[in-house]
C-alpha atoms as one frame of an Amber mdcrd trajectory, in Angstrom:
protein
  -3.521  -8.947 -25.378  -6.905  -7.565 -24.408  -7.609  -7.320 -20.694 -10.943
  -8.915 -19.838 -10.915  -8.252 -16.107 -12.467  -4.784 -16.079 -15.971  -3.761
 -17.128 -17.234  -0.503 -18.631 -18.109   0.646 -15.098 -14.519   0.161 -13.993
 -13.251   2.102 -16.984 -15.682   4.945 -16.284 -14.348   4.973 -12.726 -10.828
   5.119 -14.187 -11.652   8.291 -16.092 -12.875   9.941 -12.894  -9.773   8.885
 -10.988  -7.493  10.078 -13.781  -9.121  13.515 -13.780  -8.875  13.717  -9.982
  -5.190  12.770  -9.976  -4.404  15.284 -12.723  -6.139  18.081 -10.812  -5.515
  17.339  -7.155  -2.235  15.382  -7.001   0.088  15.791  -9.984   0.501  19.594
  -9.716   1.554  19.277  -6.068   3.908  16.283  -6.047   7.149  18.285  -5.832
   5.752  20.496  -3.064   4.587  17.473  -1.088   7.864  15.636  -1.654   9.680
  18.590  -0.104   7.248  18.711   2.821   7.486  14.956   3.396   3.720  14.674
   3.784   0.481  15.284   1.931  -2.147  17.644   3.385  -5.057  16.026   5.144
  -7.323  17.765   2.639  -6.208  15.276  -0.011  -8.113  12.575   1.865 -11.276
  14.626   2.281 -11.193  15.571  -1.407 -10.781  11.903  -2.311 -13.716  11.120
  -0.021 -15.855  13.809  -1.635 -15.212  12.179  -5.005 -16.106   8.681  -3.829
 -12.554   7.317  -3.943 -12.388   6.159  -0.326 -13.958   3.099   1.285 -15.627
   1.927  -1.898 -16.312  -1.421  -0.217 -17.998   0.083   2.858 -21.800  -0.054
   3.051 -23.670   2.993   1.791 -25.305   3.480   5.203 -21.856   4.433   6.521
 -20.978   6.700   3.604 -19.096   4.128   1.556 -19.558   3.093  -2.038 -21.451
  -0.076  -1.206 -19.463  -2.021  -3.819 -17.232  -4.780  -2.472 -15.175  -5.171
  -5.639 -11.389  -4.906  -5.411 -11.197  -4.063  -9.104 -12.092  -0.470  -8.231
  -9.134  -0.417  -5.832  -7.001  -1.842  -8.638  -8.021   0.939 -11.033  -7.260
   3.574  -8.403  -3.801   2.116  -7.719  -3.023   1.839 -11.425  -3.899   5.457
 -12.123  -1.779   6.626  -9.190   1.156   4.715 -10.651   0.577   5.819 -14.241
   0.622   9.449 -13.106   3.910   8.951 -11.261   2.456  10.237  -7.990   4.966
   8.302  -5.879   4.222   8.598  -2.187   1.362  11.046  -2.710  -1.038   8.265
  -3.596   0.293   5.581  -1.294  -1.598   6.807   1.759  -4.905   6.497  -0.090
  -4.242   2.956  -1.305  -3.148   1.938   2.198  -6.336   3.486   3.608  -8.535
   1.591   1.110  -6.728  -1.661   0.407  -5.005  -2.499   3.660  -6.734  -0.784
   6.585 -10.377  -0.728   5.499 -10.811  -4.541   5.425 -10.081  -4.707   9.157
 -12.756  -2.094   9.862 -15.243  -3.992   7.715 -14.657  -7.561   8.846 -13.671
  -7.245  12.509 -15.832  -4.411  13.860 -19.040  -4.512  15.830 -22.055  -2.486
  14.694 -21.158   0.211  17.222 -17.572   0.381  15.964 -18.760   0.598  12.367
 -21.026   3.513  13.258 -18.160   5.253  15.098 -15.467   4.873  12.490 -16.671
   4.024   8.987 -18.340   7.361   8.122 -15.106   9.237   8.846 -13.029   6.662
   6.985 -15.274   7.049   3.938 -15.234  10.858   4.055 -11.482  11.093   4.641
 -11.930  12.874   7.969 -10.499   9.821   9.746  -7.220   8.717   8.168  -6.108
   5.177   8.930  -2.823   3.364   9.471  -1.721  -0.055  10.628   1.158  -0.514
  13.064   2.866  -3.887  13.126   6.632  -3.396  12.766   8.766  -2.645  15.799
  12.430  -1.628  16.015  14.606  -4.720  15.805  12.009  -7.393  14.990  11.415
  -6.940  11.262   8.999  -9.591  10.017   8.990 -11.555  13.310   5.644 -10.219
  14.496   5.353 -12.835  17.219   8.463 -11.317  18.772   6.842  -7.921  19.319
   7.059  -6.348  22.759   4.279  -3.730  22.593   1.837  -4.793  25.295  -1.806
  -4.083  26.073  -2.655  -5.239  29.592  -6.316  -5.343  30.592  -7.220  -3.025
  33.461 -10.962  -2.982  34.014 -12.674  -1.540  30.969  -9.392  -0.357  29.417
  -6.172  -1.759  28.022  -2.959  -0.066  29.117  -0.684   0.038  26.067   3.099
   0.402  26.254   5.700   0.061  23.512   6.630   1.504  20.150   6.259   0.947
  16.416   8.295   2.122  13.452   8.052   2.551   9.653   4.332   3.321   9.962
   2.819   4.600   6.720   0.365   7.468   7.351   1.927   7.610  10.804   1.754
  11.400  11.131  -1.618  11.944   9.455  -3.419   8.943  10.930  -6.390   9.348
  13.272  -7.071   5.612  13.704  -4.123   3.246  14.063  -4.757  -0.489  13.982
  -2.060  -1.588  16.411  -0.739  -5.114  16.876  -0.120  -5.703  20.587   0.501
  -8.495  23.040  -2.477  -8.870  25.342  -0.709 -11.936  26.752   3.047 -11.247
  26.699   3.768 -14.821  27.847   2.572 -16.136  24.471   3.884 -15.604  20.958
   1.306 -15.778  18.165  -1.544 -16.687  20.504  -0.893 -13.653  22.677  -1.430
 -11.107  19.907  -4.462  -8.847  19.522  -5.445  -5.833  17.426  -6.462  -2.573
  19.110  -7.379   0.767  17.535  -5.490   3.716  19.007  -6.994   7.110  18.271
  -5.496  10.536  17.768  -5.410  12.521  21.005  -5.206   9.624  23.450  -2.970
  10.515  26.401   0.417   8.863  26.125   0.115   8.237  22.361   2.996  10.163
  20.821   4.382  10.382  17.315   8.092  10.531  16.707   9.818  12.000  13.720
   8.563  11.796  10.184  11.251   9.466   8.864  13.445  10.623   5.975  13.348
   7.998   3.236  15.159   7.245  -0.008  11.927   7.490  -2.006   8.167   7.938
  -1.587   9.090  11.219   0.011   5.593  12.721   0.209   4.349   9.721   2.183
   4.575  10.353   5.916   6.266   7.415   7.611   6.610   7.700  11.356   7.677
   6.229  14.643   4.892   5.791  17.207   5.313   5.628  20.971   2.841   4.362
  23.580   3.349   5.315  27.200   0.592   3.995  29.487  -2.054   4.735  26.868
  -5.482   3.859  28.276  -7.480   2.427  25.388 -11.117   1.431  25.921 -11.814
  -2.282  25.599 -14.403  -1.204  23.013 -11.457  -0.445  20.706 -10.498  -4.108
  20.435 -10.738  -5.335  16.833 -11.994  -8.872  16.476 -11.196 -11.380  19.197
  -8.574 -11.020  21.891  -5.663 -13.374  21.254  -6.586 -13.789  17.588  -4.599
 -10.830  16.286  -2.118 -12.919  14.323  -4.927 -14.839  12.650  -6.688 -11.588
  11.764  -3.474 -10.228  10.237  -2.927 -13.356   8.150  -6.506 -13.199   6.884
  -5.899  -9.703   5.512  -2.309  -9.965   4.300  -3.272 -11.559   0.965  -5.119
  -8.410  -0.140  -2.320  -6.189   1.155   0.261  -8.079  -0.871  -1.914  -8.165
  -3.965  -2.390  -4.402  -3.658   1.395  -3.979  -3.735   1.591  -6.280  -6.770
  -1.024  -4.229  -8.603   0.987  -1.064  -8.043   4.225  -2.800  -9.024   2.948
  -3.959 -12.412   1.366  -0.572 -13.097   4.582   1.265 -12.249   6.633  -1.096
 -14.414   4.268  -0.502 -17.326   4.447   3.255 -16.894   8.245   3.172 -16.685
   8.276   1.305 -19.986   5.950   3.901 -21.543   8.230   6.745 -20.474  11.200
   4.877 -21.876   9.550   4.096 -25.197   8.763   7.786 -25.622  12.276   8.832
 -24.625  14.142   6.324 -26.803  11.986   7.209 -29.811  12.839  10.891 -29.426
  16.453  10.682 -28.236  19.047  10.577 -31.008  22.415   8.794 -30.839  24.772
   8.575 -33.785  22.125  10.161 -35.967  19.291   7.740 -35.223  16.736   7.128
 -32.445  18.017   5.154 -29.468  15.074   2.790 -29.934  16.369   1.783 -33.374
  19.444  -0.006 -31.990  19.144  -3.766 -31.594  20.180  -3.710 -27.936  17.488
  -1.171 -27.158  14.848  -3.183 -29.024  15.843  -6.365 -27.186  15.720  -4.609
 -23.815  12.324  -3.110 -24.599  11.042  -6.462 -25.876  12.157  -8.244 -22.701
  10.427  -5.707 -20.493   7.208  -5.604 -22.504   6.975  -9.406 -22.424   7.595
  -9.738 -18.687   5.154  -6.947 -17.876   2.481  -8.610 -19.990   3.023 -11.924
 -18.242   2.946 -10.275 -14.827  -0.202  -8.297 -15.582  -2.058 -11.435 -16.667
  -1.120 -13.197 -13.431  -2.036 -10.209 -11.261  -5.389  -9.852 -13.032  -6.028
 -13.535 -12.381  -5.183 -13.029  -8.711  -7.605 -10.088  -8.553 -10.321 -12.322
 -10.014  -9.564 -14.878  -7.305  -9.651 -12.232  -4.577 -13.024 -10.951  -5.760
 -14.295 -14.544  -5.812 -12.890 -15.181  -2.335 -10.477 -17.895  -3.468  -7.080
 -16.142  -3.472  -4.615 -18.110  -1.359  -1.871 -16.732   0.857   0.700 -18.479
  -1.337  -0.663 -16.993  -4.575  -0.624 -13.507  -3.069   2.972 -14.074  -1.973
   3.891 -15.179  -5.501   2.312 -12.055  -6.960   3.993  -9.729  -4.483   7.421
 -11.335  -4.795   7.569 -11.642  -8.577   6.033  -8.321  -9.564   8.069  -6.206
  -7.175  11.290  -7.865  -8.297  10.132  -7.245 -11.872   9.453  -3.605 -11.078
  13.015  -3.216  -9.782  14.478  -4.795 -12.912  12.326  -2.798 -15.307  12.870
   0.575 -13.681  16.617  -0.007 -13.451  16.818  -0.929 -17.136  14.672   2.060
 -18.062  17.070   4.370 -16.221  19.919   2.825 -18.213  18.111   3.447 -21.502
  17.600   7.088 -20.505  21.355   7.476 -20.112  22.512  10.423 -18.024  19.073
  11.976 -18.094  17.727   8.946 -16.254  19.705  10.112 -13.218  18.142  13.564
 -13.218  15.216  14.049 -10.848  13.426  16.277 -13.342  12.701  13.073 -15.251
   9.968  10.861 -13.776  12.020   7.713 -14.308  14.579   8.941 -11.766  11.910
   9.517  -9.126  10.444   6.095  -9.941  13.898   4.585  -9.386  13.972   5.970
  -5.845  10.377   5.010  -5.105  10.792   1.462  -6.394  13.456   0.204  -4.008
  11.073  -0.280  -1.069   8.713  -2.537  -3.000  10.567  -5.770  -2.263  10.789
  -4.876   1.436   7.480  -3.574   2.797   4.425  -5.791   3.015   6.799  -8.710
   3.597  10.261  -8.989   2.053  10.980 -11.085  -1.019  12.734 -13.570   1.256
   9.623 -13.929   3.445   7.447 -14.353   0.338   9.703 -17.154  -0.897   9.556
 -18.801   2.526   5.736 -18.731   2.451   5.698 -20.202  -1.052   8.376 -22.781
  -0.261   6.617 -24.063   2.856   3.495 -24.717   0.801   5.466 -26.944  -1.584
   6.868 -29.352   0.987   5.151 -31.698   3.469
């Protein structure tokens, strides 16, 4: 089925991204996996090539094109190349963090931060999760108490993507600890602030080149000018941006499932068993047919969701559906592809094995499958 979502301009952008990934990322993935982090220069190189902050206005160094389809192309090419965690920091920077800096900042804040975000000199992260609270954001304990023209921030966050590399961390805090949702605000903590410390770079099952850190705040004095949006409206601001975050994950999930199928089609065509290609056995054909069909269905739905996002009509429930279904699909597809590879599917020299490790987190971060189902289910009942 022909995809009608993308224009010639998007496909030209794809060619540029593909060349960049082949030159600047793919040759280094094993090295970066071992290091547990990508070099900061990856972000500045991406910025030099126009792959960061595409939606930011040109006056701040951005692409001046508010069209999520460019983000979609970037995420797809990262997945098709099997970059794993190496590309995740860039998609988080563009898809998840940038919208906050575009929609919630004052003119002064835009002038301070957007040029560096677009160039890659200022790497971004968002810190919501705390030890022990999981998805219960209203139960967070990190506080930001107003003291004159500063907030004094105390607390900690964990599982923070880009946590080591980040220069600007959008941090969910309680400016009124006596309240739950209504007491939340968003504050930008910056590299070098006294009392802002980074813990260990967490060792993970997959996405090994993506730095994921613990963050600690001990009497960090943050200027009131670093407040994002309106005090006490932090939860609302998060909800407004979560639909794009979840759709971004869905885009990557479908792309990774499709690439896993491509690897498996190539392998089963070449691999011989009992004197014939593995792909020639009925069981293999049925497995491949199931996966190809489900991926096609998922891609059509995700493309439709992207159209809705670009048009400004994507609902929270639709984004939850996309995130839940595609990430569960990715898990099923990659697992079946490993099985069709046989013993070689368990060897890390094969990309399908690395994809197997990277895939497991998909149904957890950005909101677990269970939370997605709860969001969908609540919308179906009075």
